[in-house]
N, C-alpha and C positions, 0 to 999 in steps of 0.2 A: 454408574450413570448419575447417582446422587451427588457424588463429588464433582462431576462435571457441571451439573446444574448449580451447585453451590458456588463453584468458581465463576461461572457466567454471571450469577447474581451479584457476586462480590465485585466483579469487574464493572458491572452496571452501576452499582452503588458508589464505588470509588470514583468512577468517571463523573457522576453527578456532583460529588464534592469537589473534584479537581476543576471542573469547568466553572463552578460557582466562583472560585477565586481567580482562575486563569483568564477568563473572559474579561473580568474587571481589570486585571493586570495589563492585558494586551491593549485594552481601550485607553487606560490611563497613560500607558507608555507610548501611545501614538502608533502602535502596530496595527494599523487599519488600512484597508484598501477599498476601492470602489468595486462593487460587484456588477453583474451585467445589467442591473437596474439603476446603477448610478448611486447606490446607497453605500455609505462608508460603514464597514463592519469589521470586527476583529479578524485578523488573518493568522495563519499557522496554529490554529486551535488543535490541530492534529498531533502536536507534540505531546498532548495528553495520553495518546494511545500507548507509546512505549513506557511512559511513566506509570500509568495504571497497571500495565502488564508486570512491570518490575515490582510494584507494590504487592500484587497478589502472589507473585512468585516468592516473595519474602515470607508470606503466610504459608506457602507450600513448604519452604525450608523449615519453618518452626514446627509444622505438622509432620515432617519427615517424608514429604511426598515430592521432593524436588529431584529430578533426574539431571545428570550432568549435561546432556545435550540441550537442555533448556537454555543453558548459558549461550550456546551458539546462536540460537534464534533471537534471544534478547540482545546480544551484541549486534546482530544484523539489523534489527528494527531500530535500535538506538542510533546507530551510525547513519543509516539511510534517512532517518528522520532529521538528524542534524544537517545532513547535506541538503535536504529539502528546506529546512529553516533558513540556511544560508541563501538559497535561491529565492525564497519568498522575500527575504529582507533586502538583499543586495542585487538581485537579478534585474536586468533590463530586458525588454521584450523586442529589441531591434533585431535579434537573431533568434530564429525558431527552427525546430526540427533537428534530427540527428545530422543531416547533411549540412545545415547551417552552422551548427556548433563545431563540427569537425573541420569545416572549411575555415572558420575563424581560427581554430587551433593551428592549422597548417600555415596560417599567415602570421603566427606568433602572438595571437591574442587568445587568452583563456577566459571564456565566459563562465558565469556561474552554472549555466546549463552544461557546458563542456566539462567543468569540474565534477558535476553530478554524474555525467555519463562515464567519465574515467574512473572516479572513485566508486561509483555504484557498480561498475563492472568488476572492480576489484573485490567489493563486498560479495557480489554474486559468486565469483570464483572461489572465495574463501568458504562460503556456505556450501558450495558444491563439493569442494575438496574435503570438508570435514563432515559430510553427510554420514550420520551414524550407521546407515544401512550399507555403505560401501567402503567405510574407512579402512577396513582390513583387506579389501580386495578392490583397489582403485583401478578403474578403467579410464584411460585417457579420453576415449570417445564419450563415455557417459558424463565425465566431468565437464567436457565442452558443452554437451547437450544441456546439462543441468544449469551451467552458468548462463547460457542463452535464455533458458526458461525463466530463471529468476530475474535477469536483467530486463527482458522484454515485458514480463508481467508488471514489473515495477514501473516501467515507462508507460505502459498501456493505461494503468489506472490514473496516472498523471494526465494523460490525454483526455480522459473522461471527466476530470474534475473542472468543468467549465460552467456547470449549472447546479443549483442546490439539489442535493440528493443523488445526483447522477453517478458519482464515483462509488458510493455505497451500494446503489442498485447494481452497478457493474460487479462489485465485489461479491455480493450475494448471488448474482446470476451465474458467475463462474464458480463460486464455491460449491453450489449444489451438484453440478456434474462431476466435480473433483471428488466430492464425498461419495457419490454413487459409484464412480469408477474405482475408488479406494477400497470398496468392499470390506469395510471393517478395519482397515489399516490406518484410519485417521487418528492421530494423536490428539484427542479432544482436550486433554488437560493442558496441552501446549497452547492451544489457541482459544480456549474458553474465556480467559480473562479479557483478551483483546476483543473477542466477539461481543462480550457484554458491554464493553466500552463503546464499541462501534454502534450497537443497537441503541444505546442511550443518546449518543451524539446524533444519530440519524434524524431524530425528531427536531433537534435544533438546526440541523443542516437543511431539512425540508422547508423550514420557516425562514431560511436565509438569516439566521441569527448570528452566524459566524462562518468563516471559511476554514476548512481544515488545511488548505494549502498543500504544497508539496510535502510539508512536514508530516502530513497525515496520509495523503494518497500514496506516497512512496511506501509507507508501512503496509498499507492494504495490498499493494501489488507484490511486494516482497513476500508477504505471507502466503499469497496464492501460489507463487512460484516455489517457495520452500515446501509447501504442502504437497505439491506435485512431486518434488524431488524425493521426499521421504515416504510417500504413500503409494505412488503409482509405478506400474511396470514400465518396461522400455517402450513398448508400442503405444500405449496411451500418451506417454511423454512426447514421443515423436509426433503423434497426431496433433497434440496441443501446440507444439512448437511450430508446426506448419501453419496452423491457424493464426498464431501470433505474428508470424512473418508476413502473412497475407494482410492482416489488419494494419501492420506498420507500413507496408508498401502502399496500401490504400490511403492512409492518413498523410503520407508524404506528398500525395498528389491531390487529394480532395479534403474538404473541410468536414470533420466528423459532425459538428453541430448542424451544418447545412444538410447533411445526409439525414440526420435524425428529424429535422424539420420537414423534409420531403416525404419520408416514409411514415405513413399514418400510424401503423402499429408501434413503431419506435417512438413517435411523438407522444402517443397516449401514455406509454409506459414511462417515458421521460418526465411527463408532467404529473403523473400519478402521485397524489399526496402533497404536492407542492402548494404552499399557501400563497 
């Protein structure tokens, strides 16, 4: 447990250093967008999450605490963050939702959202196929289940990232039941550096000092999905998948932000801590 706490604190400290330089870089490079209040702030600050995680993993390696399957997770968050960065910087918002992006694809037009969906699905499949808990006993059904879990969690956190702090609140909200259902199977050394980075960024996010963008929200979603895959049994994973499918069905028909505004409890939680 001491090592986990140290890894979390190291992630928090390295995130502070990374953001000090990164936010200035994004601002000076013109990587800014208007937020919901019309303020221009740096975007794609979430690229710091995989970079900080890699930095702490290097310390793991020096200390002889690095496990081979950490490579798989690191590759996953690096690539999904890159896809998010492409969407943040090059994406247009004339096409939205799974249905819209795939409709455009069938008409011969590849949107950045469509690229993210296709490549993100490939990343989810790769992570499911190389899951260390099933790699020597691969079940086709479980690989499909795990691929959907990772892909849908990744997209769901993207859907939440429309207001300061909302995506991180969603990340923490779903992390808690996953940890409870994991019953001691959570690989804390795997996620402690990222968790530390996210907790530091949370303060900046609530103050609308920067946008994590898809470069960050994709990382948070993939992490939740991967934790489910490596920590939970079949029935909990099926239950969570059904919940994710229901959420995605709802968001294809209704606005998530409008729903949060209408439901008082959700609105209070959404605005909690926001400056």
